[in-house]
C-alpha positions as CSV (number, residue, x, y, z in Angstrom):
1,M,183.8,99.8,61.2
2,N,183.0,98.5,64.7
3,H,185.6,96.6,66.5
4,P,184.7,92.9,67.4
5,T,185.2,93.7,71.1
6,N,182.6,96.5,70.9
7,I,180.1,94.3,69.1
8,A,180.5,91.6,71.8
9,Y,180.1,94.2,74.5
10,D,176.9,95.5,72.9
11,L,175.5,92.0,72.6
12,V,176.2,91.2,76.2
13,M,174.6,94.4,77.4
14,L,171.5,93.7,75.1
15,F,171.2,90.2,76.6
16,L,171.5,91.5,80.1
17,S,168.9,94.2,79.4
18,I,166.4,91.7,78.0
19,S,167.0,89.3,80.9
20,F,166.5,92.0,83.4
21,F,163.3,93.1,81.7
22,I,161.9,89.5,81.6
23,L,162.9,89.0,85.3
24,T,161.1,92.2,86.2
25,I,157.9,91.0,84.5
26,V,158.1,87.5,86.2
27,L,158.7,89.1,89.6
28,F,155.8,91.5,89.1
29,L,153.4,88.7,88.1
30,A,154.5,86.5,91.0
31,C,154.1,89.3,93.6
32,K,150.7,90.1,92.2
33,K,149.5,86.5,92.9
34,I,150.8,86.5,96.5
35,R,148.6,88.3,98.9
36,P,150.0,89.8,102.1
37,I,149.4,87.6,105.1
38,E,146.6,89.2,107.2
39,S,146.6,89.1,110.9
40,E,143.9,87.0,112.6
41,E,142.3,90.2,113.7
42,T,141.6,91.4,110.2
43,L,140.2,88.1,108.9
44,P,136.3,87.9,108.9
45,V,135.4,85.3,111.5
46,K,132.0,83.8,111.9
47,I,131.2,83.7,115.5
48,S,128.7,81.0,116.6
49,A,125.6,81.8,118.6
50,R,126.2,83.0,122.1
51,P,124.4,81.6,125.2
52,Y,122.2,84.0,127.1
53,P,121.1,83.6,130.7
54,L,117.3,83.1,130.9
55,T,117.2,86.1,133.2
56,D,118.5,88.3,130.3
57,I,115.8,86.9,128.0
58,D,113.1,87.4,130.6
59,A,114.2,91.0,131.1
60,A,114.4,91.6,127.3
61,T,110.8,90.5,126.8
62,D,109.3,92.0,130.0
63,G,108.7,88.6,131.4
64,F,107.4,87.3,128.1
65,S,104.7,89.9,128.0
66,H,101.9,89.3,125.5
67,R,102.5,92.9,124.4
68,R,105.9,91.8,123.0
69,I,104.4,89.0,120.9
70,V,105.0,89.5,117.1
71,G,104.2,86.0,115.9
72,K,103.1,82.5,116.8
73,G,104.0,79.4,114.9
74,R,104.4,75.6,114.9
75,L,107.5,75.7,117.0
76,G,106.9,78.5,119.4
77,T,106.0,82.1,120.1
78,V,108.1,85.0,118.8
79,Y,108.7,88.1,120.9
80,A,110.3,91.4,120.1
81,G,113.1,91.7,122.7
82,L,115.5,94.4,123.8
83,L,118.8,93.0,124.9
84,S,120.4,96.4,125.1
85,E,119.3,100.0,124.6
86,T,119.5,99.6,120.8
87,A,119.6,95.9,120.1
88,V,116.1,94.8,119.1
89,V,116.0,91.0,118.5
90,A,113.4,88.3,117.7
91,I,113.2,85.8,120.5
92,K,111.5,82.5,119.8
93,R,110.3,80.7,122.8
94,I,109.8,77.0,121.9
95,H,106.4,75.6,123.0
96,P,106.8,73.8,126.4
97,S,105.3,70.6,125.0
98,L,108.1,70.5,122.4
99,V,110.7,71.2,125.1
100,L,109.6,68.2,127.1
101,S,109.9,65.9,124.1
102,N,113.4,67.2,123.4
103,V,115.2,67.1,126.7
104,G,118.6,65.9,125.3
105,P,121.8,67.9,125.3
106,G,121.8,68.6,121.5
107,F,120.0,72.0,121.5
108,S,123.0,74.3,122.0
109,S,125.2,72.3,119.7
110,V,122.7,72.5,116.8
111,L,122.1,76.2,117.4
112,K,125.8,77.0,117.3
113,W,126.1,75.1,114.0
114,L,123.0,76.8,112.5
115,S,124.3,80.2,113.6
116,L,127.3,80.0,111.3
117,A,125.0,80.4,108.3
118,Q,125.3,84.0,107.0
119,H,123.6,85.2,103.8
120,P,121.5,88.2,102.7
121,N,118.5,86.0,102.2
122,I,118.3,84.3,105.5
123,V,117.6,85.5,109.0
124,P,120.8,84.9,111.1
125,I,120.6,83.2,114.5
126,M,122.4,85.3,117.1
127,G,122.0,83.3,120.3
128,F,120.1,80.9,122.4
129,S,119.1,80.2,126.0
130,E,118.2,76.9,127.7
131,A,117.0,76.1,131.2
132,P,114.7,73.4,132.7
133,G,111.5,73.6,130.6
134,E,112.9,76.4,128.4
135,R,114.5,76.5,124.9
136,I,115.0,80.0,123.4
137,V,116.3,81.0,120.0
138,V,117.5,84.6,119.5
139,M,117.4,85.9,115.9
140,E,117.9,89.1,114.1
141,F,114.8,91.2,114.1
142,V,113.3,91.7,110.6
143,R,111.2,94.9,110.8
144,M,108.4,93.9,108.5
145,A,106.0,91.0,108.2
146,S,106.1,87.5,106.6
147,L,105.2,86.7,103.0
148,D,102.1,84.9,104.4
149,F,100.9,88.2,105.8
150,Y,101.6,90.2,102.6
151,L,99.8,87.6,100.4
152,H,96.8,86.7,102.5
153,Q,96.1,89.5,104.9
154,N,93.8,91.4,102.5
155,P,92.2,88.7,100.3
156,Q,89.2,90.8,99.2
157,G,90.9,94.1,98.8
158,A,94.0,95.5,97.0
159,S,97.1,93.3,97.0
160,L,100.0,94.4,99.2
161,L,102.5,93.1,96.6
162,D,102.8,93.8,92.9
163,W,104.2,91.3,90.4
164,S,107.7,92.9,90.4
165,Q,107.9,92.5,94.2
166,R,106.6,89.0,94.0
167,F,109.3,88.0,91.5
168,R,112.0,89.5,93.7
169,I,110.7,87.7,96.8
170,A,110.6,84.4,94.9
171,A,114.1,84.7,93.7
172,G,115.4,85.8,97.1
173,A,113.8,82.9,98.9
174,A,115.4,80.5,96.4
175,R,118.8,82.0,96.8
176,G,118.5,81.6,100.6
177,L,117.6,78.0,100.3
178,E,120.3,77.4,97.7
179,Y,122.9,78.8,100.2
180,L,121.6,76.5,102.9
181,H,121.6,73.4,100.6
182,Q,124.8,73.9,98.7
183,V,127.2,76.4,100.4
184,V,127.0,75.8,104.1
185,A,129.1,72.9,105.2
186,P,127.6,70.6,106.4
187,T,124.5,71.6,104.4
188,I,121.3,72.6,106.2
189,V,117.9,71.2,105.4
190,H,115.2,73.7,106.3
191,G,112.5,71.2,107.0
192,C,109.5,73.5,106.8
193,V,109.6,75.9,103.8
194,K,106.4,77.9,103.8
195,S,105.3,81.5,103.3
196,S,105.2,82.3,107.0
197,N,108.9,81.3,107.3
198,I,109.8,83.8,104.6
199,L,110.1,87.3,106.1
200,I,110.1,90.5,104.1
201,D,112.4,93.3,105.1
202,V,112.1,97.0,104.5
203,N,113.6,96.6,101.0
204,F,111.1,93.8,100.1
205,C,114.0,91.4,100.2
206,A,113.1,87.8,101.2
207,R,114.7,86.4,104.4
208,V,114.3,82.7,105.1
209,C,113.9,81.9,108.8
210,D,113.5,78.9,111.1
211,Y,115.9,76.8,109.0
212,G,117.2,73.6,110.6
213,L,114.8,73.8,113.6
214,N,112.6,70.9,112.5
215,F,114.4,68.6,115.0
216,L,112.4,70.3,117.7
217,A,109.0,69.1,116.3
218,P,107.9,65.4,116.6
219,K,106.8,63.6,113.5
220,E,103.2,63.6,114.7
221,N,103.0,67.3,114.8
222,K,101.5,68.2,111.4
223,R,100.1,71.5,112.4
224,G,101.3,74.3,110.1
225,I,103.3,72.0,107.8
226,L,100.6,69.9,106.1
227,G,100.5,70.8,102.4
228,Y,104.0,72.2,102.4
229,V,105.8,68.9,102.4
230,D,105.7,65.9,100.0
231,E,104.2,62.5,100.8
232,E,107.7,61.0,101.3
233,Y,108.2,63.4,104.2
234,W,105.8,61.4,106.4
235,D,107.2,58.0,105.3
236,S,110.9,58.9,105.9
237,Y,110.4,61.6,108.5
238,G,112.0,63.7,106.8
239,G,113.2,66.8,106.1
240,S,115.2,66.6,102.9
241,K,116.4,69.0,100.2
242,E,113.8,67.6,97.9
243,S,111.1,68.3,100.4
244,D,112.3,71.8,100.8
245,V,112.1,72.3,97.0
246,Y,108.5,71.0,97.2
247,G,107.7,73.6,99.9
248,L,109.2,76.3,97.8
249,G,107.0,75.2,94.9
250,V,103.9,75.6,97.1
251,V,105.1,79.1,98.1
252,L,105.5,79.9,94.4
253,L,101.9,78.9,93.8
254,E,100.9,81.2,96.7
255,I,102.8,84.0,95.0
256,L,101.1,83.4,91.7
257,S,97.6,82.9,92.9
258,G,97.4,84.9,96.2
259,R,95.7,81.9,97.7
260,S,96.8,80.2,100.9
261,C,98.1,76.6,101.0
262,E,95.0,75.2,102.7
263,E,96.8,72.0,103.7
264,G,97.5,71.0,100.1
265,M,94.3,72.1,98.4
266,L,96.1,74.9,96.6
267,A,98.4,72.4,94.8
268,K,95.5,70.2,93.9
269,W,93.6,73.1,92.4
270,A,96.5,74.8,90.6
271,L,98.4,71.9,89.0
272,P,95.7,70.8,86.6
273,L,95.2,74.4,85.4
274,I,98.9,74.8,84.8
275,K,99.1,71.4,82.9
276,E,96.2,72.5,80.8
277,M,97.9,75.9,80.1
278,R,95.1,77.8,81.7
279,Y,97.6,80.1,83.3
280,T,95.5,83.2,83.7
281,E,93.0,81.3,85.9
282,V,95.8,80.6,88.3
283,L,96.9,84.3,88.7
284,D,95.9,86.5,91.6
285,P,92.7,88.3,90.5
286,R,93.7,91.3,92.6
287,L,96.5,92.2,90.2
288,V,96.3,93.3,86.6
289,I,97.5,90.6,84.2
290,P,100.6,92.0,82.4
291,S,100.8,92.3,78.7
292,D,103.9,90.0,78.6
293,L,102.7,86.8,80.2
294,K,105.9,84.8,79.6
295,P,107.6,85.4,83.0
296,L,104.4,84.4,84.8
297,V,104.0,81.3,82.6
298,R,107.7,80.4,83.4
299,L,107.1,80.9,87.1
300,A,104.0,78.6,86.9
301,K,106.0,75.9,85.2
302,V,108.7,76.1,87.8
303,A,106.2,75.8,90.6
304,S,104.6,72.8,88.8
305,A,108.0,71.1,88.4
306,C,108.7,71.5,92.2
307,V,105.3,70.3,93.3
308,G,104.1,67.9,90.6
309,N,107.1,65.6,90.3
310,S,108.5,62.9,92.5
311,R,111.7,63.5,94.4
312,K,113.8,61.8,91.8
313,C,112.4,64.1,89.0
314,R,112.2,67.3,91.0
315,P,114.6,70.1,90.1
316,S,117.4,71.0,92.4
317,I,117.3,74.3,94.3
318,A,120.3,75.5,92.2
319,H,118.2,74.9,89.0
320,V,115.2,76.7,90.5
321,A,117.3,79.6,91.8
322,T,118.9,80.1,88.4
323,I,115.6,80.3,86.6
324,L,114.1,82.7,89.3
325,N,117.1,84.9,89.2
326,N,116.7,85.3,85.4
327,L,113.1,86.0,85.8
328,E,113.8,88.6,88.5
329,S,116.3,90.4,86.2
330,Q,113.7,90.4,83.4
331,V,110.8,91.7,85.5
332,C,112.4,93.9,88.2
333,I,114.1,96.6,86.0
């Protein structure tokens, strides 16, 4: 028979053991939640665009040689530049007429802000240069062409993009815009979403470029943007998130049909066909119509919702990106 003293001793030891066990679990869980403090050197830091002397830009482009030109657009001419022995960059030289109409001090501030945007589906801004009569934007060099080139370069021959690649590009462009609209703080309105501002890299990943640069173009300059923005754009001068979604909708129509925007004629041609469910008539005739038409029908409906509705009824970029991501996962297996 156990002595009462031994029983009490055993109970005390049992209580202490249980308490120690519980304390150990609590401390383990607490330590698991607390991350070690990292030094500032180890934390990922976004560095804003650096200023370059115009002499460096001039040397990088061989004096803005025409042999270095890789593209021309509404805002300026793009050169392939070599800022060091290995650093190939895209250098956008803003048109002189636009520089004269934007002589204020805001260029460098805007470029530093825009350069903080970092996402796999956008082209990062790396630097800038400004001098009397000159405004330069330095960007990462994407080693392949724009979506506009891939869709419209060979209209009478074989298509350069199959349906799987087109779905992947559509979803990537939407993700890039979603990041600009909803993740960056303050948010960035692109201002001119069109197929020539969506670059395709070596992995056929969409990279949105020229975001936030619309402040350089005066309202009267409609060249290259007509048909990619809604009617409210001209009334409010205005780049807006809703107008960006409209532009993406036009790009989706280009992806579906293989036709160019033609200053709004594409939307006027395609929307009635989509509403009448004559989907096969909208599709690019250079490609074989797949046996499962549902993803293409869904893509056509998304394009119609972006282009065919007023700003109030237009879907958000988050909604569009969600649908396109799902379609990409279905088609791009």
